N, C-alpha and C positions, 0 to 999 in steps of 0.2 A: 501437621500438612495433608491435606487431602490429596491423593494420587491416584483416584479413582477417575473410572470415567464422567460420572455424574461429577465427582470435583473439579475437571479438564470443561465440562458444560457448562457450569456454573462460571467459572471463572470466564471462559469464553460468552457467555451469556454478559457477563456484565461489561466487560470492554467493548465486546461488539455494538452494545446499545449505547454505551457513550461514542463507539466510531461512528455507526451508523446515524445518529444524532445529528455530530459532528459535520460526517461527510454530508448528510444532507439539507443540512445550513450552509455548508458550504460552497454546494452543488448549486442551491439556489440562489449564492450572490455571483456564481456565475453566468449563470443564465440571465441574471439582473446584467449583469457587466456585458455578457455575449448581446444582448438584446440592445442595450443601451447605447454602445460604440461601435456594432458593427465589424464585422468580418476583418476589417484590418488593422484596426487600433485593438481589436480583441486577439488578433495576431501576435501583437507587439507585446502584451500581455503575459500570453502564453509562451512564448520566447522567454522571456527574463525569469516568467516562473522554471521553466525547465532549465535554464542555464543556472538557479538558485540551487535547485535539489543537488548539485554536485558539491557545491560547499555547504549544502547542510550534511552532506554525508561526513566531510571531514569533520565539522565540527563534532559531530555525533560521536566519529572514531571508534563504531563499532561496537560500541557500548549497549545499544538497544539489543544483541544477541547474548553478547560474549558476559556482558554485564548482567544481565539475566542468570543466566547458568549461574555464575559467580556469588553472586547474591543467594540464588535457591541452594547451594551446594553447602555454604558457609554464612549465616548472614553478619558472622561475627567481623566480616570484611567490609561490613557497612562503618565499623571506627577504624580500622586498621587502615585502610586501602581507599575507600570511598573519597575520603576529603582532597588525596593527594592526587587521584586521579580527575577529580572535577577541577584542579586549579590547574593542571597541564590541560585538563580538555579545553577548557576555557581560554588559555592563552593560545592555542593552536586555534580557536573558533576567532579570537579576535586578530590574526596574522591572516586569515583568512578574509576575514570581515573587508581589512584595508585591502587585500588584494580584488578584492569585486568592486570595492565601491573606486577606486583608480582605475583598474580595468575596463569597467563599464563605460566610465563616462569616456576614456581616450580609445578604446576600439569598437564602439560599438555605436549603431547610426544613434540619435540625438534621444529619439522616444525612448528605445529598447535601454539605452547606457542611462537614462536618469531613473526608469524605471529598478534595473537592477541596482545602482547604488545605492536607493532607497530601500530595498528587499536585502542590502547587503548589512545594516545597521542592524538588521535583527540574531546576526549570527551568533553574536554572544549568547546569548539566549539559549540555544539550542546547545552550547557546549556546556552553562551551568546546568541543565535539565536532570533532574534525577528521576525518571519517568520509570527507567530502568531497574533502579532500588525499590521501586513499590511492586513492580510486576516479580521481580524475583523472591518478593515477602509474600507474593499472593495477593494485593491488595488491588486489584484490577479497578474498583467503583471508586477511587481513589482518582485512579487517571481518567476512569471513562468521565467523571464532573469535570475536572479541568479540562478534557479535551471540547468537552461538549460549552462550557461557558467562556473560553477562550474564541471556538469559533462565532458563536452566537456574538460576543461581543465586535470581533470580525465586519460579520454579514450587516450588525447595525450600521458600524461607522460607513460599510460601501454605501449602504441603501442611502442616510444621510450627507454624507459628505461628497458623493459621486454624481453630481444631477445633470452633467453634461459633458461630453468628450475631453473637454478642455479640464476634468478636474481628474484625469487620469492620474497623476500621482499621487491622489491620496487610496491608491490601491494598498501599494507597499506601504502605507503608515498604517491603515486598518489590519494588515496582515502582523505588522508590528506590535501596534498594539494587541492584537490578538494572541500573540505567543507570549507575548509579557505576564499577562493574565494568566494564562495558561501555567507557564514555570512557577510563579509566587506560589499558584493553588496546591502545586505538589508540593515545592518546600515547606510550606505549611502543612501538608498532610504528612510529608517523612517527621515534620517535629512535633505533631500532636501523637505519633506514633512511638516517640521518646527517643527518636533518631537527630539530635540535634547536629546536624550536618555541616563544621566550620570548613571553608573552603581552604587548604594549604599549597604551599608550592615544596615539595618535597620530590624530586627529580627519581631518586634512587627508589623510592617507594611506589610512584607512578610507571615509571620506565618501564620494568616487567608486563605491567598489565596493558600496554599502550603496545609493546611486543608482541604479547599474542594475539593481540585485536586487529594487527594489521594485516593478518589476511584479509577479515572481512570489510576493512575498511576499501582494500583492492576489488574487492568481491561488489561493494556497493557501488563503487564507482565505475567499472563495468557494465555493472546490473543497469545503469543509470543513464550508460553509454546506452545500451540497448533499448533502453525505454521511452530514452527521447531524443537520439540522434536525428530521428525522421525528423523533429521539429525544425533544425538546424540546416539539414538537407532540404527542406521545401523551403525554408527562407530563401536560401541560394538560389536552387533552381524555379521556382515556382512563386514566390512574393511574399509579402504578408498578408493578404489573403485569402491564401490555401494554407497558412499558419492556423489561422482562423477558423476554416471551416476544417479541418483535423482537428483543432483543439476542442471543437465542439462535439465530434464524433467520439474523441478520446474522451471526455468528462465524463461521459458514462461509464467510462469501464475504469477512468482513477476512483469513483466511488466505491468501486468492489474492489479495488488489491488491498487498501488500508484494512478491509478486513479478513482479507486473506492472512496480513501480517499479522493480526489481532491475534487470530486463531495460532499462527504457530507463536506468539508470544506465550499463549495459554497453553501451550501443548510442551512446553520449552523446559518448564520446572519439573513436571511429571514425567518427563522422558530422563531429565539427569537422575532424579531421586530414584528410580527405576535400574541402577548401573547393576545393583546386587540380582536383581528378578528379570534376567536376561525372556524368560517365556511371555513373562509380563507385560515387557516393554516393547516386546514385537506385536503383542496382542495389540497395546495402544497405536502403534503405529498403521496395522493394519485397519485396525477397525477408522482411525483417523481419514485415510487414504478412500475409505468407501462414503464416509459422511461428507471428507468436501468433495469428492464426488457428484455426490446428489446433488450438491447445491450447484455447482458450476453448468452440470448440462444442461438444467431447464434455461438456466441462463443464455445460455450459447446459442441453443435447440429456438428459444421464443425472441429472441433479440434479433437473429439473422432473419427471421420472417417479416420481423414486425419493425425493423429499424427505420425505414425512409420515414416512418409514419410517427415512430416517436422522436424521432430527431424534429421534424415539422413542429409537431406538438408544443415540444419543449422549447425551441429555438427559434422559430419561424420559420417564413419560405425562405428568406434571405439566405439560409443555409442548407440549404436542397443535396448539395456534394455532400455533406458530412453524413449523410444516409447512407449511403455507397459505400462511406471508409469505414461505418460503425458496423455494416452486416459483416465486412470482415473482421474487423478488429476482435468482433466480440469472442470467435472461436477461441481466443488467444485465453479467456477466462478462466475455461476448466484445464486447460495445459498449464497456465499460471497455479493454479489451486492445486492440483496434483502437483506441484514441485515440494507446497510447502513443508507436509509432513517429512519427507525425504531430505530436505534441510535443514529442518528441526534436528533429525535426527543425526545429522551429522557434526552440527553441533554440540550435542548432547554428549555424544561420545568423545569428542576432543578432536574430532577431522574437520574441523572449518578451515585447512590449509588445505583442502582440497576444493575447497570453493574459488577460488581465485581463477584454476585451472578452467573450470567450466564456463565461468563467465570469460574468461579469455577468447576461449573458440567460439561461444556464443557472439563474444563483441564482435572478431572479426569478420564472422558470417553475416551479420547485422550492416556492418561498415560495406561491403561487397553487396549483398541484396542491396540495399538504401541505394548505392550508386548505380546500379544496373535498372533499378527501377522506377526510380521516383523520375526521373527525367522523360521518361516514356508515359509510363502511369500516372504521374501526379501521386495525387493522395491516396488513392487506389494501388498504388504499386507500394506507397509507405505501410499502408495499413499490411497488404500480401507480408512486405520485408520481415512485420513484427513479428506476424503469427509463426512465420517458419523459422524464425529464431528463439521465441518461445518453445517450440517442437524439440530444437538442439540442446536447446538451454536443459528442458525439463528432463531431457531422455537420459542427459548426462549423467544428472545429480542423481539422477534415479538408481543408473547403474551404478555408482559409487555407494548409495545404501543399500543395494541388494550384496556387493561387496563386502561391506562392514557386518553382516550377516542378516540383513534387513530384507526378507524376500516380498515377491508382489503379495497382492491378494488374490483370492482367488474370484474368478469371474460371475461364479455364481451369486455372490455378493450385491453386486450390480444390475440384478435383473429386475427388481422392485422398480429403483430408480428407471431403470429404463423403457417400462410399462408404462410410469408412469409420464415420461416425456416424450413416449409416441404416442398417447394418447391427448395430450396436449397439442401436440405439432398440428395432430388431426382437426381438431378445433380450431386454430386458430388459420389453417389452409383452407378450412368448409365455411367457417362462418364470415361473412362480412360484418363489418363496424369499423369503430373509431379506436384507435390506439389504446385510449383511457379506460374503455371497456374490456377490450382482448386481453390486456395483460392481466387488471385482476381476474378475469374468466379461467384466464388458462393458469394460474397461478392456484385457485381453485382446485381446477379438475387434477393437476400433480397433487397439491395438497390430500385431496379425497383419495386418491390410488394409494397414497402411500400409507394414511391410515387403513382404508380398508384392506390392504394386505398387511398389515402389521408391520410396517417399518415406521411408522410412529405410534408410540405409545405413551398414555398418560398414568403417571405414578401418582399414587393417591398422596393429596396433599403438595404434589410436584408438578413442577411444567412440562409439558412435552418434550419428548429428547426423540432422537432415531435410534433404532434397534435394527440393523442395519448386518 
């Protein structure tokens, strides 16, 4: 097993390539739906998907973090505990599916209710998903392929089946088919590696794992409350169209979030295996903090300067309000990314019990800010509440990591990315032109600065890597 920085980079590159392709395809499908349905019906889809995420978190039961660590620590657990854990998790997912279907049809307005009920049929697939097993075995390529093919299938079904606003119910069916093929490919991948995982029902074996994962479930659910309670409050105070506008702005943020999660999943096995080398583990943590900062800063600055043009270019003039929301929301990206290494290190050292405390504080902050800001400032208030909450959440997580012995990174390591961001910002502010031209131009300037200052290096026979 490769625990070097190069090993992390290769795993992340494989996982991020698949995740990036999947998100690109998914994003394309969302743009198609947004333009076809308009803000009102697109808002219904956005709200249904926001609620669905809570139930996915229950079906996953924290295994996408804790399970990776357990398998990385002892691959023998694949035979001893994974079958029972999958069985228990599928039962939990089945119960969640029933609640979602019944609750959606009874409690929500007709359009959102039907959408959510059909979405709920796919929950069992998340319970039986073995993604975490393959990531614990450091097989991100298999995960990347399954993710990409599943999203491609989903997008194809959306484009073929949804030709009019009356076809909106086909959206969750496409989601169901895409996730089904993804889960099947992951199971086949595990089987080809020699892990014939037969799902069993053995509560005595599964219960200890589920108890250890419970803090992560709470953490994820509260994190989702932070992530999408603004959709619910906007629906209540501003209406479905405001949800559609906000969803368009947030779609660009949602494109980036899974890539950050992929980086954390790539980092976690290495941090786990370096338990006997505290200095090396601290070095990996600090380097990861700088690398992820070098990605988040240009996204925030460039996104802020070009938000309105980007949204109208992608979604059309009907989503003009989304540009203002995006200009605020984009600042949550570097803040969110800064939390990824600190969160991974807490799980690696077995302190995942700290995470629910973080999200409780952040969720309370988010609810208060949403209630205070959305009735007065609409989607701009929702965006500001999101950014402020992310700042609180990330600050607390980094504080816990510092208390666990993982001190911060020296500021001078960020100087070359800051120089690149400054020159990029100058170009974007001084150069007129359409977003489709300025976005790659800004990225080119940033990349050239990193390359010229030695922050990006090319090893012999290797892909380029950051050296910060």
